[in-house]
C-alpha positions, 0 to 999 in steps of 0.5 A, spaced: 782 427 607 778 434 607 779 440 612 772 443 613 774 448 618 767 450 618 765 444 622 767 447 628 764 453 632 767 459 631 769 460 639 772 453 638 776 455 633 779 461 636 780 457 643 784 452 638 788 458 635 789 461 642 792 455 645 797 454 639 799 461 639 801 461 646 805 455 645 809 458 639 810 464 643 812 462 650 815 456 647 819 460 642 818 455 636 820 458 629 814 454 627 808 450 630 802 447 626 797 443 629 791 439 626 784 436 630 781 430 627 773 429 629 769 423 626 774 420 622 776 427 618 780 433 619 776 439 622 781 444 624 788 446 622 792 452 625 799 454 624 804 460 627 810 462 625 816 467 626 817 467 618 813 473 614 809 470 609 805 463 608 806 459 614 806 452 614 800 448 613 798 440 613 802 438 607 809 441 610 813 435 613 817 435 620 821 430 623 816 426 628 822 422 632 819 417 636 812 417 633 816 412 628 816 407 633 808 406 633 809 405 625 814 400 627 810 397 632 804 396 626 809 392 622 811 387 628 803 386 629 802 385 622 807 379 623 804 376 629 797 377 625 800 373 620 802 367 624 810 369 623 811 370 630 808 370 637 809 376 642 811 371 647 817 369 643 824 371 645 827 375 640 833 370 640 828 365 636 828 370 630 834 374 630 839 370 634 846 372 637 844 379 638 846 379 646 839 382 647 835 375 645 832 373 652 827 379 651 820 377 648 818 381 642 812 384 647 817 386 652 821 390 646 814 393 644 813 395 651 820 397 653 820 392 658 826 388 655 831 391 660 835 394 654 839 401 655 835 407 653 840 409 648 846 407 643 853 407 646 858 412 643 856 419 640 849 422 640 846 418 635 841 423 634 846 428 631 851 423 628 850 419 621 848 412 622 854 410 618 857 410 625 853 404 627 852 400 621 851 393 625 846 391 630 852 390 635 854 398 634 847 400 636 847 395 642 854 396 645 858 391 650 852 392 655 845 392 652 841 390 658 841 394 664 835 391 668 832 384 669 828 383 663 820 384 664 821 387 670 820 395 669 819 400 664 825 403 661 824 406 655 829 404 649 831 406 643 835 400 641 830 396 642 826 399 636 832 398 632 832 390 634 824 390 632 826 394 625 831 388 624 826 383 626 821 386 620 827 386 615 829 379 617 822 376 616 820 380 610 827 379 607 827 387 605 829 393 608 825 396 614 823 402 609 821 398 603 816 394 608 814 400 611 812 404 605 809 397 602 805 395 608 803 401 611 804 408 608 801 406 601 795 402 603 793 408 608 795 414 603 800 417 607 804 420 601 807 425 605 810 421 610 817 418 608 824 416 611 828 422 608 825 429 607 821 431 601 819 439 599 816 442 602 819 441 609 821 445 615 828 446 617 830 444 624 833 449 629 836 450 636 833 456 640 838 459 645 835 458 652 837 465 654 837 469 647 832 470 642 837 467 637 837 460 633 842 455 630 841 450 625 840 443 627 843 437 623 838 432 619 842 426 620 840 419 616 839 415 622 841 408 619 840 402 623 836 407 628 831 409 623 825 404 626 826 408 632 825 415 630 827 417 622 820 419 619 818 425 616 811 427 616 805 432 616 799 434 620 795 431 614 798 424 614 798 424 621 791 425 622 790 420 617 794 415 621 790 417 628 784 415 624 787 408 622 789 407 630 782 408 632 778 405 626 783 400 623 784 398 616 783 391 614 788 392 609 793 394 614 791 392 621 784 390 624 781 394 630 782 389 634 789 388 634 790 396 634 786 396 641 791 391 643 796 396 642 793 401 646 792 397 652 797 398 657 803 393 657 808 395 661 808 398 669 809 405 670 815 408 672 814 411 679 816 418 676 810 417 671 805 415 676 803 422 677 802 423 670 798 417 669 803 415 664 804 408 661 806 404 655 802 399 650 805 396 644 808 402 641 803 407 644 803 411 650 797 411 654 796 417 659 790 420 663 789 427 663 784 431 666 779 425 667 780 423 660 784 417 657 789 419 651 793 414 647 798 416 642 806 418 642 810 424 642 817 425 638 823 429 638 829 429 634 834 435 634 830 441 631 824 438 632 818 436 636 812 432 635 805 429 638 799 425 636 794 424 642 787 421 641 781 420 645 777 414 643 771 416 648 771 423 645 772 421 638 777 427 637 785 427 636 790 432 635 797 432 632 802 438 633 809 439 630 814 444 631 821 445 629 825 446 635 830 442 639 826 444 646 820 449 647 813 448 647 811 441 651 807 438 645 804 433 649 800 438 653 798 442 647 795 436 644 792 434 650 789 441 651 787 441 643 783 434 644 780 437 651 778 444 648 774 440 642 771 435 647 768 440 652 766 445 647 763 440 642 761 434 646 761 428 642 753 427 640 752 419 641 749 415 635 741 414 636 739 409 640 736 403 636 733 396 639 736 389 637 733 387 631 732 380 634 734 377 641 734 369 643 729 368 649 734 364 652 739 371 652 733 375 654 731 371 660 738 373 663 737 380 663 736 384 670 738 383 677 743 378 679 747 377 686 754 375 687 754 374 695 750 380 697 753 385 691 748 387 687 749 387 679 745 388 673 746 384 666 744 388 660 743 386 653 745 391 648 743 392 641 750 391 639 749 383 641 754 384 647 751 383 654 754 387 660 755 386 667 756 392 672 754 394 679 747 396 681 751 402 685 757 405 686 764 402 683 766 395 682 768 390 677 764 391 671 765 388 663 762 387 657 762 380 654 761 378 647 758 371 645 762 365 643 756 362 639 755 356 644 751 360 650 757 362 653 760 369 653 767 372 654 769 378 658 772 384 654 775 388 659 777 390 666 777 384 672 773 379 667 777 380 661 778 373 658 774 370 663 768 365 661 761 367 663 756 361 662 748 361 664 748 354 668 741 351 667 737 346 671 735 339 668 728 342 666 732 348 662 730 353 667 736 358 669 740 356 676 745 361 676 751 365 672 758 362 673 763 367 671 770 364 672 768 360 678 764 366 681 756 364 682 751 369 681 744 368 683 737 372 683 737 373 690 743 374 695 745 367 697 739 364 694 737 358 698 738 351 694 743 355 689 750 352 688 753 357 692 760 355 694 761 354 702 753 353 702 748 357 705 746 357 712 739 353 712 736 357 718 736 363 713 737 370 714 735 373 721 736 379 725 740 380 732 737 376 737 
């Protein structure tokens, strides 16, 4: 992936540099590096550092903490797509006798399995993984704190279990499987379980003095699937492109869309931030924009990767400090800066090459009771149903090849849309999950549930 910075306007580049400069200075980060992706390629990289001389670039490794969880989730979804497991399977089916086997695989991916947030014993992020050689050491005597499936409670041990699941079904270590099935196919050559030069050192910055203390860089052992990886902004930029576009050698775009779909209820404290969780990915609303990705932190390091699919913009930000700049906000601001300064230019409109007359005759105005809707036939082969005015239920539908369509989003996701025809072949009405849509409001003679008053419409009299 090249980094042709001239693709962004000078004013945009300066605004991006200003944002990371403020973050590094006010957050007192020893170094901070960021990359912006647009149109499937890196278009800007910037860095700030407290060290004289050459600053970090897109090839310098930092620890990425819990962004590792997204990589682990990709491995689990690959197993599902191959038919080796179902997301509804309880963990016990594949990995018995853990003490947390009631939780399903989907619940572990979405942090709704009820598990504790951390491993018992000494702080696992700052101690060697050899202190926790077995799953029982990671989980402790009381691994489950909440009713399974009832609430979102972020769990690092939950992703240790998912890593162990990958090892069980693949017959190889999590590290080997990750390298073979994700890192090598995607060309993520600077992403690794252990640091590879050049890499940044991790630092703790004193909260009340401008002095620093080096942080230990422990091998996390069993906890590796929750936060072990080292990577670069260059590699994570490629990973961001994959998370939106997909790569059939790793995961399809359809499965990645499933990962980006909220799968967990938001905690009350997260509602104000519009933050929810999908399957290994965080989902949030910020300034009217839907963002997906993940944050990460380990002693000495902070990381964030955020994507706006609608704007076709992603941002990666890495820093080598235990606390300091809020990188989630920095990444969101980088995305917003590019999206607002240089809005995405839509692809040229093109008409359909051909369309079935039986589909075209459905286009136009329909009524569900007295609510007006428009059905449109798009050039991508989908049809959409949306309110004629105001907010309301809307969805796109994909054809099933038998004259029916399946909803793709919103209230009608998964619901069946069918054009019901009279004996002479003309269209009587649309049936959408038992809702009857007619050409006129409560059309006379149409099979409207409850019937239509034979005296018809009238005024007050």
